[in-house]
N, C-alpha and C positions, 0 to 999 in steps of 0.2 A: 521604414521599408515595408511595402505590402508583401503578403504571403507569397504571391506569384514571383515578385522580384527576388525575394529571399531564396525560393526554390531554385530559380535560374542562377543566382549567384553561387549557391551550393553546388549546383551541377557543373558549373564552370570550374570551381575549385577541385571537384572530384576529377574531372577530365585532366586538369593540369597535374594533379598528383599522379595519375596513371601514366602520363607522359614522362614525368621526372623518374618514376620507377622504371619506365622502360629505358631511359637513358642510362640509369645504373646498370641494368641487366646487360646492356650492350657496351658497358665499360666507357661511356663518354662521360667521365666524372666531372670534367670542367664544366660541360654544358649543364649536367645535372645540378651542380652547386650553384651556378648562375641562376637557373630557373628556380631553385628552392629559396635563394636569398631574395629574389625578385618577389615571389609569392609572400614571403615573410614580412615584406614591407607593408603590405596591406592586410596580412592576417598574421600578426606577430605571435599569436598563440596556437598556430596550426601544428599539431603535434607531429604528424608524419613528415611535414616539410622540415621540421628541426632534425628529425632522425635522418632524413635522407641527406640533409646538409652535412651532418656529421660523418655519415658513411662516405660521402664524397670526399670530404676533408682527408679522412683517414687514408682512402685509396690513392689520394694525390700526395701522399706523404707528409700530411700536416696533422699528425696525431694530436699534438698539443692544442691546435685550434679545435679539433673535433672534441677534445675533453671539455673545452670552454663551452661549446655548443650544447654538449650533453648536460653540463651543470645548469645551463639556462632551461633545458628541457626538463630537468628533474625539479626545478623550482615550480614549474607549471604542472607537472604530472609526476609526482613523486613515486607512484606505484607502477610506473610503465615498465614491464619487464624488458622490453627490447632496448630501451636506453642503457640498462645495465649490461645486457649482452654485448652491445656495441662498445661500451666502456671497457669491458674485458677485452675485446678485440684490440682496442687502442693500447691497453697495457701490454698485450702480447707483442704488438709491433715495437713497443718501447722496452721490451725485454724486462718487465717488472712483474714477475711471476706472483708474489704475494698479493699485489693490488688486483692483478687479473682474477686470481682465484676469489678474492673477496667480491668483485664484480659479478662473475658468473654464478657465485653462490646466491647473491641477492637476486639475480634474474630468476633462477630456479625455484627460490622461495616464493616469489610473487607469481611464477607461472611454471608449473612442473612439466609442461608440455613443450619444452624447448630442446629438441635433440641435439642441436648444435651446442648449446651451453653445457649440457651434460657431457658431450663428447670432448670439448675443450677441457672441462674439469678432469675427466679421466686422464687425458694426456698430461695435464699440468701436474696433477698428483703423482703420476708415475715419474715425471721428470724430477720432482722434488723428493722422491723417496716415500711418499705416504701411500703405501700399498692398500691398506684398509679402505681409506677414502677413495682411492682409485677403483677399487672393486665396487664400492657403493655406487659410484657415478656410472660404472660400467653396467651394473644391474639396471639402472634407470635407462640407460641406452637401449639395453636388451628388451626391457619392457615395452618401450615406445616402438621398437621394431616390430613387435608382435601386434600392434594395432595398426589398421590401415592408415597410410600417410595422410589421406584427406581428412580422416577423423582426428589424427594428431594435430593437423594444421588447424582445423576447426576448433579443437580444444585450446589451442594456443590463442587464437582470436578471441575466444570466450573469455579466458582468464585475463586478457588485457581490456575487456569491456567492449570489444568490437562485436556486438550481438548480431547486427545485420550480416556481417561477413560469415560469422560462425554458423548462423542458421542457414544461410544460403548454401554453404558448402556441405554441411551435414544433411540436410534435406535432400540435396541432389544425390549425395552418396547413397542414402537409404533408398531412394527411388530406383536407382540403378542396381543396387546389390541386395536389397531386402533387409530383414531384421538383423541387427547386431547389438549385443548388450551394450557395448560402450557408446555406440553411436545413439542408441535410444536413450541411454541415460544422459548423454550430453544434450540431446534435444529437449529433454525434460528439464535439465538445469537451466537452459536458455529461457524456457517458459517461466520458470521460477524467478529468474532475474528480471523478467518483464512483468512480474506479479500477475501472471495468468497461471491458474492451478489445475483446471479441469483436465486439460491434455497431459501435464505432467504426471497427475495422478494415474491415468491410464497407462502411460508409458512405463512409469516406475513399477506399477503392478505387473505389467508384462515382463519387465526385466527380472522381478523377483520370482516370477513363474519359472523362468529359464535358469536363474541363478539364485536359489533361495538363500545361499550363504553369503551373498554379496552385502556385507554389512554397510558399506558407504551408501549403497542404493536404498537399503532399508531405513537408514537414518534420514535420508532425504525424503523418502516416502512418508515417514513420521512427520516431518516438518510440513510437507504439503497437506497432510491430514489435519494438522493444526490450523493451517491458513483456511482449509475448507470448513473449520469448526467441527470436525469429527474428532473431538478431544479424547473421548473414551477409547476409540479405535486406535488413535495415535499412542496413547499410553500402553496399549497391549503390545505394540511393536517396540516401543521404548523399553518396556519391562524386559522383553527377550534380549535386547541389546545390553541393558544394564546388568543383567544376570551374569554376563561374561566380562563386563567392564564397569563395575559399580562406582569407580572414581573417575570415569570419563567426563570431563568437565562439559564438553559440548552436549553430551546426552543428558546431563543433569539439568542444563539450561533449557533444553527442549521439554523435558518432563515438567519443570516448573511452569513453562508456558502453557502446557496442556492442563495442568492443575489450575491456572489462572482461568483458562477457558471453561473449566467446570465449576468455577466460583470458589475454589479452595485456596483462598488468598494466604491464609496463615501458614499452610504447608509449603506453598510456593515461597513465600518469603524466608522460611526456614531454610529451604534449599539454597536460595540466593546467598543468604548470610553464611552459610557453611562454605561457599565457594570462595569467600574472602580469605580463608586460610591460605597463607603463603602468597596471595595476590591481592592485597587490599586495594591496589591502585587501579581498579577496572571500572572505567567511566560507564560502560554499558550495564554492568551489574548494578550500579548505584541507580541508574535510570530505571531499570526494571523494578527494583524495589520501591522506588518512589512512585511508579505507576500504580503498584499494588496498594501502597499506603494511601494514595489519593482516593482510589476506589473505595477503600474502607472508611474514608472520612478522617483519616488521621493526618490532617493537612500540615501541622507543624513539622512532623516528621518527614512527610513528603518533600516539603520545601527544603529541608536540610539535606536530604538525599539528592534532590535535583541540583542544588548549589554545589554539592561535592562532585557530581558528575561534570558540571561545567568547569570546576576549578581543575579537575584532573585533565580535561580536554578543552581548552580555551575556545576552539572553534566548534564545539559540539552544539549544533543548532538546535536539535531535538531537546536538549536540556533547557536551553533558554525558552524555547517555544513552550514547553510543558509548563514552565513557570507562568508565562503570560496566559497560557490556556486555563489556568486556575481562575482567571477572570477577576480575582480579588487581590492578586499579587501586585506589588508596585516595586519596579526596579530602582535601585539607587543609581547615582551618577557614575560610580565606578563600574557597575554592571553594564550601563549603557555604553560607557566607553569600550568595554571589552567586546560588546556586540559590534560596534562600529569597526573596531580594529580587525576583528574576525571577517567582517564583510569586505573590507578593503584588501585583505590578504589574497594574493594571486593563488596561493595553494588551497584556499578553502573550496571544497567540492561543491557541486551544484545542490545536492541534497541539503547539506548544511546550510548553504547560502539561502535557499528559500525558507528554510526554517527560521534562520536569523531575521530575514525580512519580515516575516509574520510577527515575530516577537518584537522587533523594534517598532513596527507599525502599531502594535497594541499599546506599547509603552508611550509612544507619541500620542496616540489618541487619549490616553489617560491624562496626558499633560496639556490636552486641548490644542495640540499643534496639528490641526486637522489637515492642512495641505501637504505637509511633509508626510504625515501618517498615511495619507491616501496614496502618496507616491510609492511608499514601501509596500502597501498592500497590493498595488498594481504590479510592482516588480516581482514580489513573491508569487502572485498568480500567474505571471507570464513564465517565470522559471519552472513552476509546477506544471503548467499547461504543456510545456515543451516535452515532458516525458510521459504523457498520457495519450491514450489513443481513443478518447471518447468520441462517438459519432452520433449527433443528436438524431439523424434520420432513422437509426435503428430503434430508438425509443419510440419515436413518433410512429413508425410503421407497426410496432408491436401494439401501440394504443389503437390504431386503426383496426388491427386484426381482433383485438379484444372486443371492440364495439361490434364488429361484424359477427363474430361467433357468439358472444354472450348476450343475446337478445332476451326479452321478457319471455317470449315464447319458449326459448331454450330452457330457461329456468323452470317455467311452468311445467314443462314435460318431464322435469327431473325433481319435482317436488318431493321431499322426504328422503332423498338419497343422502348418502354420507353417514357419518358417525354422530349419534345424538348428543354426545358429550357437550355440556353447556360451560365447561370451565374456562376455556381460553377467552381472553379479552385482547383484541388486536388494536393497537394504537398506531395509526398510519398517517402519512402526510409527507411533508418535506422535512429534511434536517432543520434545526434551528426555528421550528415552528411552535415550540412549547410543548412537545410531546414528553420530554423528561419531567416536566412539571406535573403533567396529567399523570403520568406513571407514579411519581412520588406521592401524589394525593391519594390515588387508588391503592397503592401498596401500603398506605397507612392504615387502611381498613383491616380488621382482624381476620376477615375471610379471604383476603387477597394477598398474593405474594408477587413482587417484582422479580423478574429475572434478568433479561438483558435484551439486546436487539438480536433475537434469535435467528439463526441462518436457516431453519428448517423448511420453511416455505420455499426459499430460493433453491434449497437442495432438491425438493420434489420437483420444482420447475426444471432444473437441470436434468433430472431423470427423464422427465416427459419430453424435453427438447431433444435428448440424445446427442450424439457426436454429429455436428453439422459441418459441411463443407463451407468454406469461405464464400460469401455471395449466395449460398443457397437459401430458399425460402424456409423459414423456421417451422418446424413441426408443431411447435407450441405457439398460440393456443389452439391451432386447428384440431389437434389430437383430442381436445376435450369432447368433441362431438362423437368420437369413437369409443369413449369409455363407457362401461356399463355401471350399473348401481353398485355392484360388488367392487368394482375398481375404485370408486370414490370412498366406499366404506373402508377399504384397505388403506387408501392413502391417508384418511382421517386417523385410522388406528396407528399408521406409521408415524404420523405427526405427533400423536400423544405419546407414543412409546419413546421416540427419539428426544422429545423435550423432557422427559422425566428426570433426566440427569441434572437439569437446572431448577428442579422444583423440590419443595420440602414437604408437600403434602396438604396444603391448603386447598379449599374447593375450587378457587379461582386463581389463575395466574395471567400475567401480562406478557404479551409478546409485542415488544415496542420497535420493531424493525420498520422504519418509515417507508422503505421501498415496497412493502407488501401491498400498498394501494394499487400497484400495477397488476395484482393478482387476486383481487377480491372475488372474481368470479370462481376461481379454483377454491379459495378459502370457504366460500359459501357452499360449494358442492361437497367439499370434504367434511365440513364442520357447519352444518346449517343452523345450529343454535349458538354459535360463537357470537360474542358481542364485538362490534367494530366501531371504533371511535375515530373520527377524522380530526386530527389537530391542525388547525389552519390559522395562519398569521397573515396580516396585511402584506401585500406583495413587495413593497419597497423595503420594509424592515426585514422581511424574511430573506429576499434574495441577497440584500447587502450583508446581512448577518452570515450568509453562506459564503459570500466572497471574502469575508474577513476570517473565515474559518479554514485552518489547515487540518484535514481530517487524517487519522492515523492510516486509514485504508479506504478504498472505495470512494463513492460520491464524486465521481470524476466530472460530473456535469457543473460543479461549483466553482471551476477555476477560469471561467470566462463570462463576461456580461451577456453575450449572445447566448451561450449554452444554458446559463441558469435561468434566463427569461424564458427561453424556449421550453425548458423543463417545467417551469411553473405553469405555463399556459397549457402544456400537454396534461399536467396533473389535474388542472381545473377541467379540462375536456373529459377526461376519464372519470373523475368523480361525479360529474354531472350525469354521465351515462349510468354509473352505479346507482345513483340516486333514482333514475328513471326505471330501471329494470329490477331493482331490489328495494322497492319502496319501504320505508320504515326500518330497514336493517342497519342503517348507518347514522350515528349520532355525530353531528358536527359541532365542535367546540372551537370558538374563536379565542385566540390568546388574549386579544384586547379585552373581550368580555370577562375572561377569567380574572384579569387583573382589576377591572372596575367592579365586578360583582363575584367574589370568590365563593361565598356560600351558595348563592343561587345556581351557579354552575356546577359546584360540587354535587349539590342535590340532584341536578339534572343527570349527571353522570351515574350516580348511585341508583337512581330510579331506573335508568336505562338498563343497568346491569342486574337489577332485581336485588339490590342490597339495601339493608336498612342504613339510615343515616348514623354515622358515628363522629362525635366531635373531633376525634384525633385527625380526621381528614382535613380539617381546617388548620390544624397545627402540623401540617405535613413536614415543615422544616425540622421538627424535633424527631422525626422518625429515623432511627439508626439502621441503615442498610447500605449495602455496596451499590454505588452508582457509577457506570462506566463512561457516560457520555461527556461532551465538552461542558454541559450545564451542571455538572456534579456539584460544584461549590455554590452555584446560585440557588439550587433547589434546597440546600441546606440553610438558607436564610429566609425570613419572612418575605412574603410577596411585595414587590415594589413596581411602581409604574414608570420610573425614570428610563427604563429601557425601551419603552414603546417608541419613542421618537429619536432614538440615538442616531439613526441614519441621516437625520436632517442636518446634522453637523457637517455632513459630506455632500449635501445636496448640490453645491456648485459643480461637482464632478460627476454627478450621477445622471445627467441628461441622457446619455446613451442607454442607460438601464431603463429609465422611464419610457423612452421611446420603444425599446425592444419589448417591454411588457404590454404596451398599448392598452387595449380595453380591459385587459385583466386588472388594471388599477381600479376599476370600478365594478366590474362584474364578479369579483372574487366572493361577494357577499350574496350573489343571486342564488336562489335555491336550484 
């Protein structure tokens, strides 16, 4: 089905659901049931059609049938609160109070913003003589009454995962009524659920200005700061919360995550392990420990922890993908059977499903079953693509603006601006282009330390960009024309100050964030003496390696053939521009050349950085350090050339990628 056809079909279903809802509101339950059943014949997994069918059945006096429909709904959507609320109503009709209480309790445990469920619980508890529980339910009813009804309704939508409905309702309410702590917090939580963090940071900061004792908002603010890589700041807020609740499990998990961000892995592992006391069967904790152990290079321990996570939760896609993502792990037949079983289970969620797809695809690739492997890579990308909002035109427009603003004359008139510090070494390019290998080589030098893919340039860009309206032209990079010498000097000092938390004091340090290639004009103006290395890989190998990779976050351009090809072409265009306007400032290292001539390219990099040759840079795989990227296990092995042409095993299915790359296939080596 083409995208336009799918959109039209979805619109028709949405319209039909609205019609069925209208029939229920007007008490035409027979017509509503007939329409819902008709829709379910073509959309058997349609959540709200199943719910409406159950409501209509109950209102027609068929509560037993309604319970059967709700059981079917639960198999598909086991955490959908409204199915439990409707189940409670069915049991009320059947005069089965204990079962009704259990159903309504389940509903409010999944979704606390259900006034009707709380009200029913209050009445049922009073009827059964449970006065204390009745008072508890009544308190929740009173709390919800003090919140505007539209905000309560939007919260209920949010808790059930209906983000579009929740956002539309709460935004409309805020526009009409102005600031409100609960509404602002809800809008922030919706942004967090969408993996968008800049607006939630502003919203939660505003909430805390109005309500500094709002602990839940402060906890969410700390989690947003972690996502924005502001780990030290997050720990300050967490310290304030932990001072009052030192045994709060959720706060301890966040604190460990902040420590991970600061590179303090052993302290984080100690916190995670302490949380096993009383609750050893926590799959997420085992996963977190495994990630930290992997980063430290303690691979056997990491494997054991990943396998324990998968054992505790058989459909835990992230655990299986993390094993596959070691690149060196090989699944046994029993594990492959578990992955396939989880993929076939209707209750497996989409996030677990695409993790499982990528894991199975990697396992099949290792078994040289390339056709089936590609099918699962394709399915995993399609599932992941459905949840992201990447728009290639925004990246391409930013590239055009960089080229327009950052001309040779622009830089010549600003020569000598910025901070003279020569310590930073930026490694840029695309993901999966060999940058982790270059980092490991340089970090093996006695004067250089590796850090991680630092977020600090991106954070400075966000500051310069400011808060922009949807569709408005970006202030950045145009604002670079307005900044003075002192501004760039202060930005350079800010970068050095904020990256200090990730460094141990060596003269040189590496910032390996690949996306910094888009901001090399800013980097040069802030830090004119910084070294910049462009890690480049042959386009088919690079792009297909990205299509095979499920990233922990970001890199949203990698989940579609057209998107990754356009991104690669845009990268070539912008790097050619930087070469023209910043001659001699960027060293290009081709991954294939490093594989064929390791020593020659190591010497090129060291000479470019002004560093003497040290033989341990050739024995980079023996260097003990934390490595956070997908290549962490590969760079702990001696260099090998087998990976150069792995994409050719999939060549029969990569015609669209070759076509989309076009002349980039040949001109990627052009100066």
